[in-house]
C-alpha positions, 0 to 999 in steps of 0.5 A: 811708616807705611811704604804706601806713604812713599808711593803714589797710587795713580790708580786711586787718583784716576779712579772714575768715582774719585774724579766725579766726586772731586769735580762735583765737590769743586762745582758745589764750592764754586757755586757757594762762593760765587753765587752766595758768599764772595759777592756779599763778603761772607766768610767760611772758616779755614783757608777759604775764609782767609782767602775771602778776607784777604781778597776783600782787603787787598783785591788780590784775585781769590783764585790765586790766594786759595791756591797759594795759601793752600800749597804749604799744607800739601807738604804737611799732608804728604808727611801725615797722610802720604803722597797719594793724598797730597797729589789728590789735594793738589788737583782739588786746589788747582781745580778750585782755582781754575773754576773760580777764575773761569766760571761765571756765576751771578749772585743768587740772592742778597738776603743774608740769612739765605746766603748764610744757610745755602752758602754754608750748606753748598760749601759743606757738601762740596768739601764733603764730596772732596773728602770722599774722593780722597782729598781736601779742599781746605788745608786748615784740616791738615794743619789742625791734625798736626797741631792736635798731635803737638798740643793734645787738643782734638781737631774740632777744637783747633779748627774752632780756635783758628776760625774764632780769630778769623771771625774776629778779624771779619767783625773788625773789617766788615762789621759785626753783622756780617761776621755773625752771619759768617759764623752761621755759614760756617756751622751750616757748612760743618753740619753739611760736611758731616752728613756727606762724609759720615752719611745719614747712617752714622754709626752709633754704639748702643749699650744696654743693661737690663734684667731681661738681657736674654729677651733683649739679645734675641730682639736685637739679633732676630728682629733687627738682624744686628750683631751684638757683643756681650761684656760681663759686668756687675750692677748695683752699688746704689747709694742706699744699698752699696753692698747689693750687687749682681752679675749682669750682661752689658749688651753692645750693638752698633746701629745707625742713627736711623735705626736707633729710635726704633731699637730703643723703643722696642727695648723699652717695651720689653724692659721700661727700666732698661739702662741705655746709653749711646756713643757716637763713633766715626767709623765701623767695619766688619761684622753685621752692620747692615741687614739686607732686607729681602723683598 
């Protein structure tokens, strides 16, 4: 295991950017919980959702629940992601518990749809900012990572399964209407979290197969300033002409989703019959990813 896992990088923990992101993230989560969700018994997924549910049933303070239910996951986080991550997440859990104890926010609205949408978006933004600071605000993501390694399901599938049980319990405790709105809250939170962590410029791999590959290569590189990779392949093998085949270049380029439509339209003007398919990727670095525009 990497030696960085066994040491604490205090410089990273106290980096002003990370501190600001963490504080802002906790502020968004607190606004979502106190201003929208808890007063109306709406749940999110994960440990925060479980804490709301237990709080409503047992009247144990939410701040204590969200802190102590998250603490066991710090040990998992330390082994899976290192001590620095565990310390940063501990600070996030403490900040969230303190803000939920001492910050007073009145309920913003009682409209269920507004609560589901705005509460979900705010908590998703807050969690995304915490992740960008190097921590998490909900330990269930760490548990999902461990479970993924043990049983082979991906993180999304594990989290979805856990939250399904949570929302079924919510339906039994608070009624089916609140449980259904809580599901809307959860999905709003997930989409907001994705936008914050991945950004509007999430990278996409665009693959192109065309008989006019040379023109398309020139278009992508010279007009759009993107890097390309060429994979040598064969095209043909059609059902009625299986024996007919020819060599071809498979053009691969990494673009953002904001660039994707423009590039596809430009390729279609060169070759309306070009075969294109896309693959969404979580992260890309190096190479020519963004073209700096000169003004």
